[in-house]
C-alpha positions in Angstrom: -26.2 16.1 -44.4 -24.5 18.9 -46.5 -25.2 20.0 -50.0 -22.2 19.2 -52.0 -23.0 20.7 -55.2 -25.4 23.3 -56.6 -25.8 23.4 -60.5 -27.8 26.0 -62.2 -27.8 25.9 -66.4 -24.5 24.0 -66.1 -22.6 26.4 -63.7 -21.4 24.9 -60.5 -22.3 28.0 -58.1 -21.9 25.6 -54.7 -18.5 23.4 -54.4 -18.2 21.5 -51.1 -19.8 20.9 -47.9 -22.1 23.8 -47.9 -24.2 25.3 -45.3 -22.5 23.7 -42.6 -22.3 25.3 -39.2 -18.7 26.5 -37.7 -17.7 27.6 -34.4 -15.6 30.6 -34.4 -14.0 31.8 -31.2 -15.2 35.2 -29.8 -15.6 37.5 -27.0 -17.9 39.7 -25.2 -17.4 42.7 -28.3 -20.5 41.8 -29.9 -19.4 45.0 -32.4 -15.9 43.5 -33.1 -14.7 47.3 -33.1 -11.3 46.8 -33.7 -9.5 45.7 -36.9 -7.7 42.6 -35.2 -11.2 41.2 -34.5 -12.5 41.4 -37.5 -10.0 39.1 -39.0 -9.5 36.9 -35.8 -13.5 36.2 -37.0 -12.6 34.9 -39.8 -10.4 31.8 -38.4 -12.4 28.7 -38.6 -12.3 26.7 -35.5 -14.3 23.8 -35.3 -17.0 22.2 -38.1 -20.3 20.7 -37.0 -20.3 16.9 -38.0 -23.3 14.3 -39.0 -24.7 13.0 -35.9 -24.9 9.2 -35.2 -27.9 7.5 -35.1 -27.7 7.5 -31.4 -27.4 11.2 -31.5 -29.6 11.6 -34.0 -32.4 9.5 -31.8 -31.8 11.4 -28.6 -31.8 14.7 -30.1 -35.0 13.8 -32.4 -36.7 12.7 -28.8 -37.4 9.4 -30.3 -38.4 6.4 -27.7 -39.3 3.6 -29.6 -37.6 3.9 -32.5 -34.3 4.9 -34.6 -33.8 8.4 -36.1 -31.8 8.7 -38.5 -29.2 11.7 -38.9 -30.5 12.3 -42.2 -34.0 11.8 -43.7 -36.6 12.9 -46.2 -39.6 14.1 -44.2 -41.6 15.3 -47.1 -41.6 14.5 -51.0 -44.3 16.5 -53.2 -45.0 18.0 -56.2 -43.6 21.3 -55.4 -40.4 20.1 -53.0 -38.6 17.5 -51.1 -37.9 18.3 -47.8 -34.5 16.6 -46.0 -33.5 17.3 -42.5 -29.9 16.8 -41.0 -28.8 16.6 -37.9 -25.0 18.0 -37.2 -23.2 18.0 -33.8 -20.5 19.9 -32.3 -19.5 18.8 -28.6 -22.7 19.1 -26.9 -24.2 22.2 -29.3 -26.4 20.7 -32.2 -28.2 21.9 -35.4 -31.2 20.6 -37.4 -31.1 21.6 -40.5 -34.0 21.5 -42.9 -33.8 21.7 -46.8 -36.7 22.5 -49.2 -35.2 22.0 -52.8 -37.9 23.2 -55.0 -38.8 20.8 -58.1 -40.0 23.7 -60.4 -37.1 26.2 -59.7 -33.7 26.8 -58.6 -34.6 28.1 -55.2 -33.2 25.9 -52.0 -35.0 27.1 -48.6 -32.3 26.1 -45.3 -33.9 26.6 -42.1 -31.5 25.9 -39.5 -32.5 25.3 -35.6 -29.6 25.6 -33.4 -29.2 24.5 -29.6 -25.9 26.8 -28.6 -24.2 25.2 -25.8 -20.8 27.4 -26.3 -19.6 30.2 -24.3 -17.5 32.9 -26.1 -18.1 31.3 -29.4 -20.1 32.4 -32.8 -21.3 30.2 -35.4 -21.0 31.0 -39.3 -22.8 29.4 -41.7 -20.0 28.3 -45.1 -20.8 28.1 -48.5 -18.0 27.3 -50.3 -17.9 28.1 -54.4 -14.6 27.9 -56.3 -15.6 30.5 -59.4 -17.8 33.1 -57.7 -15.5 35.6 -56.2 -17.2 39.1 -56.0 -19.4 39.5 -52.9 -22.0 42.4 -52.3 -24.9 42.7 -49.5 -27.2 44.9 -48.7 -26.7 47.5 -46.6 -28.5 50.8 -45.0 -30.2 52.9 -48.0 -28.3 50.5 -50.7 -26.0 47.9 -51.5 -21.7 47.4 -51.3 -19.1 45.3 -53.0 -17.4 44.1 -50.7 -13.7 42.9 -50.4 -13.5 39.1 -50.0 -10.1 39.0 -47.5 -11.8 36.9 -45.2 -13.3 40.3 -42.8 -16.1 40.2 -41.3 -18.9 42.6 -42.5 -22.3 43.9 -41.8 -24.8 42.7 -44.4 -28.4 42.8 -44.0 -31.3 40.8 -45.9 -29.3 39.9 -48.7 -25.9 39.0 -50.0 -24.7 37.6 -53.2 -21.4 36.0 -54.6 -21.1 36.4 -58.4 -18.7 36.4 -61.3 -18.7 37.8 -65.0 -21.6 35.5 -65.8 -23.3 33.8 -62.5 -24.3 34.8 -59.1 -25.5 32.9 -56.0 -27.8 34.7 -53.6 -28.5 34.5 -50.0 -31.5 35.7 -48.1 -31.5 35.9 -44.6 -34.1 36.2 -42.2 -32.1 36.4 -38.9 -29.0 37.9 -37.4 -26.9 39.8 -39.9 -22.9 39.4 -40.9 -20.8 37.5 -43.3 -17.3 37.1 -44.7 -16.0 36.3 -47.7 -12.9 34.8 -48.5 -10.9 34.0 -52.0 
């Protein structure tokens, strides 16, 4: 239900279970104004896991058939769409991947049913080679340290090395952290 590898022109840009929603401890201070809170937000608590067939069927609302937790929903000339359902306790995420056949673009849409109090969700994108993080900020861009602390980022963030880059464009809440 996750992207395990993303290779472009022979370079492996993603390596590991990418786009997995992960639960983190949080509190009512949505601005994380204290330094200890910024570091605390980088502590991983619980990843979502692939739903069972029974869970996928209930979440999908199927009445007369069984839903698979990972399924191809569209396979056309431009892209293949894959849907996966992941769960953590009573929360769930429906992730749609559109893998384009004529470009390097992959679109990910996450529909989240969030059933936690004082928790937050982050989506992980592991890469074992890209070690510089840069993000759009108000009026420009900024290189940020990969020390695991929470950072403000607006519409895009990149991870890069001397030769390659992976860009993530975001149309929702902004904030990220990068580590190693």
